[in-house]
C-alpha positions in Angstrom: 114.9 121.7 96.4 116.3 119.5 99.2 114.9 121.9 101.8 111.4 121.4 100.2 111.8 117.6 100.1 112.8 117.4 103.7 110.1 119.8 104.6 107.5 117.6 102.9 108.4 114.5 104.9 108.8 116.4 108.2 105.7 118.4 107.4 103.7 115.2 107.0 105.0 113.6 110.2 104.7 116.8 112.4 101.2 117.5 111.1 100.2 113.9 111.9 101.7 114.1 115.4 100.1 117.5 116.1 96.7 116.1 115.2 96.9 112.9 117.3 95.8 114.2 120.7 92.7 115.9 119.1 91.4 113.1 116.9 87.6 112.3 116.8 86.7 115.6 118.4 84.4 118.2 116.8 85.8 121.6 116.0 83.7 123.0 118.8 85.4 120.7 121.3 88.9 121.8 120.4 91.1 124.4 122.1 91.6 127.8 120.5 93.9 127.8 117.5 96.8 129.4 119.4 96.7 126.6 122.0 96.9 123.7 119.6 100.3 122.1 120.3 101.8 118.6 120.7 100.8 118.8 124.3 97.2 120.0 124.7 96.4 122.8 127.2 95.5 121.9 130.8 92.0 120.6 131.0 91.8 119.0 127.6 91.9 115.2 127.6 93.9 113.9 124.7 92.3 111.1 122.6 95.2 108.7 123.3 96.2 109.3 126.9 99.1 106.9 126.9 100.7 108.1 123.6 103.5 110.6 124.3 103.5 114.0 122.7 105.3 114.1 119.3 104.2 110.7 118.2 103.1 110.2 114.6 100.3 107.6 113.9 99.4 105.2 111.2 99.6 108.0 108.6 103.2 108.7 109.1 104.2 105.1 109.6 102.6 104.0 106.3 104.2 107.0 104.5 107.6 105.9 105.8 106.9 102.3 104.7 106.3 103.6 101.2 109.4 105.8 101.1 111.5 102.9 102.5 110.1 100.5 99.8 110.8 103.0 97.0 114.4 103.5 98.2 115.0 99.7 98.7 113.6 98.7 95.3 114.3 101.8 93.2 110.7 101.5 91.9 107.2 101.0 93.2 107.2 97.3 93.9 103.7 96.6 95.2 104.4 93.3 97.0 107.4 94.8 98.9 105.3 97.8 99.9 102.4 95.6 101.0 104.8 93.4 103.0 106.1 96.5 104.8 102.5 97.6 105.5 101.8 94.2 107.0 105.0 94.4 109.0 103.8 97.8 110.3 100.4 96.4 111.2 101.7 93.3 113.0 105.1 94.4 114.3 105.1 98.2 114.4 107.5 98.9 111.5 108.0 102.6 111.4 105.6 103.1 114.2 107.1 105.2 117.0 108.5 102.7 119.6 106.8 100.0 117.5 103.5 100.8 119.1 100.5 100.7 116.6 97.6 102.6 118.3 95.5 103.8 115.4 94.4 101.6 112.5 91.6 102.4 110.1 88.8 99.8 109.6 89.3 99.6 105.9 93.1 99.3 106.2 92.8 96.6 108.8 90.4 94.5 106.7 92.3 94.8 103.4 95.8 94.1 105.0 94.3 91.1 106.7 93.1 89.9 103.3 96.5 90.5 101.7 98.2 88.6 104.6 95.9 85.7 104.0 97.1 85.3 100.5 95.3 87.7 98.2 97.3 89.6 95.6 98.3 93.2 96.6 96.7 94.3 93.3 93.4 92.9 94.5 93.3 93.2 98.3 92.1 96.8 98.3 88.9 95.6 96.6 87.9 93.8 99.9 86.1 97.0 100.7 85.0 97.8 97.1 83.1 101.1 97.8 85.6 102.4 100.4 86.5 106.0 100.0 88.5 106.6 103.1 91.6 108.7 103.1 94.0 105.9 104.1 95.9 105.9 100.7 96.0 109.7 100.4 97.6 110.2 103.8 100.7 108.1 102.8 101.2 108.9 99.1 103.4 112.0 99.4 106.7 110.1 99.4 106.1 109.2 95.7 106.3 112.9 94.8 109.4 113.4 96.9 111.2 110.4 95.4 109.9 110.2 91.8 112.1 111.2 88.8 109.8 109.9 86.1 107.2 111.6 84.0 104.0 113.1 85.3 102.1 110.1 83.7 104.4 107.6 85.5 103.9 109.5 88.8 100.1 109.4 88.3 100.2 105.7 87.5 102.3 104.9 90.6 99.9 107.0 92.7 97.0 104.8 91.4 98.9 101.6 92.0 99.9 102.3 95.6 96.2 102.6 96.4 95.4 99.0 95.4 96.7 97.3 98.5 94.1 98.9 100.8 92.0 101.6 99.0 91.4 100.5 95.4 88.3 102.5 94.6 89.0 104.8 91.6 88.0 107.8 93.6 91.0 107.2 95.9 93.3 106.7 92.9 92.3 110.0 91.4 92.7 112.0 94.6 96.1 110.5 95.2 97.2 111.3 91.6 96.0 114.9 91.9 97.7 115.3 95.3 101.1 114.1 94.1 100.9 116.3 91.0 100.2 119.3 93.2 103.1 118.3 95.4 105.4 118.0 92.4 104.4 121.6 91.3 105.0 122.9 94.8 108.6 121.5 94.7 109.2 124.1 91.9 106.8 127.0 92.8 105.4 128.4 96.0 102.1 129.9 94.8 99.5 127.3 95.6 96.8 128.4 93.3 99.1 128.3 90.3 100.4 124.8 91.4 96.8 123.6 91.7 95.8 124.8 88.3 98.9 123.4 86.6 98.5 120.1 88.3 94.8 119.9 87.3 95.7 120.8 83.6 98.3 118.0 83.6 96.0 115.5 85.2 93.3 116.3 82.6 95.7 115.7 79.8 96.8 112.4 81.2 93.2 111.3 81.8 92.3 111.9 78.2 93.6 108.4 77.7 92.0 107.0 80.9 88.2 107.6 80.5 87.1 106.0 83.8 89.5 108.2 85.7 88.6 111.2 83.7 84.9 110.7 84.5 85.6 110.2 88.2 87.6 113.5 88.3 85.0 115.6 86.5 81.8 114.1 87.7 82.5 113.1 91.3 85.4 115.1 92.5 84.5 118.4 90.7 88.0 119.9 90.8 86.8 123.4 89.6 84.6 123.9 92.6 85.3 126.4 95.4 87.6 124.7 98.0 85.7 123.5 101.0 86.5 120.8 103.5 85.3 119.6 106.9 88.3 117.5 108.0 86.4 114.2 107.7 87.8 110.8 106.7 86.2 110.9 103.2 89.1 111.1 100.7 87.6 113.9 98.6 86.9 116.0 101.7 90.4 115.4 103.0 91.9 116.6 99.7 89.8 119.7 99.6 90.3 120.4 103.3 94.0 120.6 102.6 93.5 122.7 99.4 91.2 125.1 101.3 93.9 125.7 103.9 96.8 125.9 101.5 95.0 128.6 99.4 95.0 131.1 102.3 97.5 130.0 105.0 100.4 132.2 105.9 103.0 129.7 107.2 103.5 126.0 107.9 102.4 126.5 111.5 99.2 128.3 110.4 98.4 125.5 107.9 98.6 122.6 110.3 96.9 124.3 113.2 94.0 125.2 110.9 93.9 121.6 109.7 93.6 120.3 113.3 91.1 123.0 114.1 88.6 121.5 111.6 88.2 118.7 114.0 87.2 115.1 113.2 90.1 113.2 111.5 92.6 115.7 112.8 95.8 113.7 112.5 95.1 112.7 108.9 93.9 116.2 107.8 97.0 117.8 109.3 99.2 115.1 107.8 97.9 115.6 104.3 97.9 119.4 104.7 101.3 119.4 106.5 103.0 117.5 103.7 102.1 120.1 101.1 102.8 123.0 103.5 106.1 121.5 104.4 107.1 121.5 100.7 105.7 125.0 100.1 107.5 126.6 103.0 110.5 124.3 103.4 112.0 122.5 106.3 113.7 125.7 107.6 110.3 127.3 108.2 108.8 124.5 110.3 108.9 125.6 113.9 112.0 124.3 115.6 110.0 123.4 118.8 108.0 120.9 116.9 111.1 119.4 115.2 112.7 119.1 118.6 109.6 117.4 120.1 109.0 114.9 117.3 110.1 111.5 118.4 112.6 109.2 116.6 113.8 111.9 114.2 117.2 110.1 114.0 115.4 107.3 112.1 113.7 109.8 109.8 117.0 111.5 109.1 118.7 108.2 108.2 115.9 107.5 105.7 116.3 111.0 104.3 120.0 110.4 103.8 119.2 107.3 101.8 116.7 109.2 99.7 119.2 112.0 99.1 121.8 109.5 97.8 119.3 107.4 95.9 
């Protein structure tokens, strides 16, 4: 189990870092799959020329803020989590070398609203129709840390959205994702985990009609998996599911996520977290673990999680 938990966190961070150099490029502009690495091939100009290879972005930093808050408080304490996000935004908390180089527009607006005094339970409504993937990319630590019931896990997944991405669509996608992750902690077959998570979510949502309607009418969880690697939260979720359904290894999963183009770091982060759980830390390529920056800090946080 611990190999899967550690694999989930490292899988998220490495996927994020792998996608950073290729962000905002179309699939046609990217190198061949076998050449996608932390350091792009000669002739390819990385998106962030001054960001060293092996650097995670806002995705990984916010996920680490969430995990740290959960460990510090022993529960999802939304004000503490929001404070840590603001500290990341302003001071570089959990950003590699404290350098914040990639912030989503919706995240920037909502965190600024929170910083100016709005409740963390309301600040995400600053962009009421926003359906970006900024809450989905960071939610995985809930599944790695949580010892409560499936319903409690789902409720916490909803709640962590409220700071920046309060729309019910984001809440449902995050809930679905953490239930899939929880199933993968016990079972490797992705299709089985997906079906089990969906069944559990539908049962929970019988008592939550608005969320049930969002799941069935707008997310359409029974459709054939298809994703384009965009920043739309539903597309991000199904991009990851599409890849996890047929990938053969952690490396195959995150490279295929980047190869979709567009929001490459976040798609690979979301995909990589699930793939890291599925295959375990021991099956993440050692070259990427070695190249990832500030792993000593990640390992310290994992030690705290292990003893929590």
